[in-house]
Structure formats: structure tokens, C-alpha cells
N, C-alpha and C positions, 0 to 999 in steps of 0.2 A: 422656808428653806429655798435658796436660789439654786436652780439646776442649770448647768451649762454643758452642752455637747461639744466635744472636741474630736475631730477626725485625724487619724494618723495615716499619712499617705506617702508613697514612695515606691521605688522598684522592688522586685522580689529580693529577699535576703539582705536588706540594708540594715535591719535591726529594729523595725517598728515594734514587733512583739516583745523583743528583749528590753527595749526602753520602757514599755508599759509595765512589764513584769518587774523590772528594777524599781520603777516609781511606786507602783501600787503594792507590791509584795516584798520588796527589797531582796529579790532573788535574781540570779542569772544562771542560764544553762548554756553550755557550749553546743548542745544538740539543736540542730535546725529542724523546726517543724513548720511546714507550709501552712499559712492561714488560708482556709477555704471559706470564702465569703467574708464574714466579719466576726470578730470577737469583741465582746463588750465588757468593759470593766468599769467599776464605780469606786470612787474614793472621795474623801472630803478634804478640802483645803480651806485655810483661813486667810482671807485677804482683807487687810485693814479692819480687823475685828468682825468681818462678815464671813459666815460659814457658807461655803459654796460646794454643792455636790457636783463633782465632775463625772460625766458619763463619757468615757473614752472609747471611741469606736476605732478599733484596730482593723483597718481594711486590708484585704488581700493585696499582695504585691502586684504592681503593674508590670506586664511584660508583653511580648509580641502576641501571646495567645489569650491573655486575660486583661480586660480593661475594667477600670473602676465603674461600678454600677452607680449611676448618677443619683438614683433614689436614696442611696446611703448618705448622701450629703445633706439632704433636707433636714432643716432644724439645727444645723450646725452653727455654733457661735464662733468657732475658730478652728484653725488647722495647724498641725505640725507636719512639715514636709521633711522626710528623712532621707539623707544621702549617706552612702557608704564611702568614706574618704579613700578607701583602697580601690574603688572602682569609679573612675572619673565619669563614665557615661551615666551613672545614677544621678548626677547633678542635673543633666539635661532632662531626664525623666521627671525629676521633682519640679523643675521649673515649668515643664509642659503640663504637669498635673495642676500646678498653681493656676495656670492660664485656663485650663478646663474648668476648674472649680469656680473661678471668678466669672467665667462666662455662664455658668450654670446657676449659681446662687448669689452672685455678686461678691464684692470685696468684703472680707472679714479679717480680723486680726490673725496673723500667722507668724510662725517662726520657722526658719530653715535650720535644721540640725544636721551637722556633719558628724556622723557617728563613727565610732572605732578610733577615738583619740589614743587609745592604748596601742594602736598600730600606726602612729603618726609617721614613723620612718618609712612606711609602705604606701603612704598616701599618693594618689595620682592628681589630687586637687591642690594647686599651689596657692600661696598666700595672696598673690596679686589678684587672682580670681575672686577670692573671698573679700578682699578689700574693695574690688569693683562692685560687688553685690552690696556691701555695706554703704558705699557711696551713693547707691540708688535707693537707700532707705530700708534695705532688707535687714532684719535682725538675724544674724548668723551666730549660732552657738556651736562650739566644738565640744562634743560630749563623748562619753563612753558608757554604754550599757553594761559592759563587763565590770568596770571599776566603779561605776556610779558617778563619775565626775560630770558635773553640770546637768545631771538628769532632773533632780528635784527643781533646780533653778529654772529649767526650761518650762516645766509645767506651771510653776509659780508665776513666771513672767508672762506667759500666755494668758493665764487666768486674770492677772492684773490688767493686761491690755483689754481683755474682754469686758471686765468690770468698769474700766474707765471710759468705755464707749457710750 
């Protein structure tokens, strides 16, 4: 069995835990629970007839008082950087975390997820910004942990990218 560790990173309250819960358990809760440290979930995915155990590390949110513990990144095969589309500043946090991760463990496959697609009319991140990121080779997925849109595809795509390396 192949095992791959994926780290979920982003600002506080962007929906990292909600995306993981939607993907692993097919559930969503409107209640906000702060992640203290790290929550680890495990699930299995099939990529090109190969079974892969995903160990998903849902890291606590980055904010002014709490920074990602770099030791959590060790052994990671890929990352999902999560942004709250309704809070534009969370994009800068995600891109900063990407830089920190690359400086710490090197470049790994990653996906940038703009969460809360169900609230698209309230987004502070415009299409031109997303197009600019895509033109730089960043895979950007617009998703909703609440409705489940593009959640499974996000994890499948990242796992495929990891396996193709």
C-alpha cells in the first residue's frame, strides 16, 4: 500500500477542516471549531488502479498569534493551500505559507483552493487575480466545503500529481 501525507494550510477559518470533513466523511457543519495543533485523517483513494492511503494533516490556522510548526511539514508529499473567497487577505496568507513550505521542505505538488464557492457573490477575490495565478502555473480550484462542489476533485487531482512525480 502506498501512503502519502498531504498538509492542509491556510489562514484561520478558511475551511480547511470543513474541506477535510466533507472529503473523508461526506459531512459539513456550520459550527466553527478552531483546530489546535493538527488533526489527522486517513482515507483511501484509487489513482490509475493504484490504491493510495492519504494521511491528511489539517494544520491549525495561520494568524498573527499562531504560526505553522515547521515540524508538521516533514514527510509531506503535497499541500493544499486554502483561501476563503469572502476574505481577500487569506489569499496573501496562503501564498506566504506556500513560500515558507517551499523554503522548509522544497517544492512539492500543491493546489490552491478558493473555498466558499457557495458564497461567490460575496467574494473579495476577483477573476483577474485567479487568472494571473493560473498564468503562473498555479492550479486554482474554486470549491465549496458546504455543498461539496470540487472537493473530491481537489484531493484526487493532488494525489494524481503526487503519483506522477
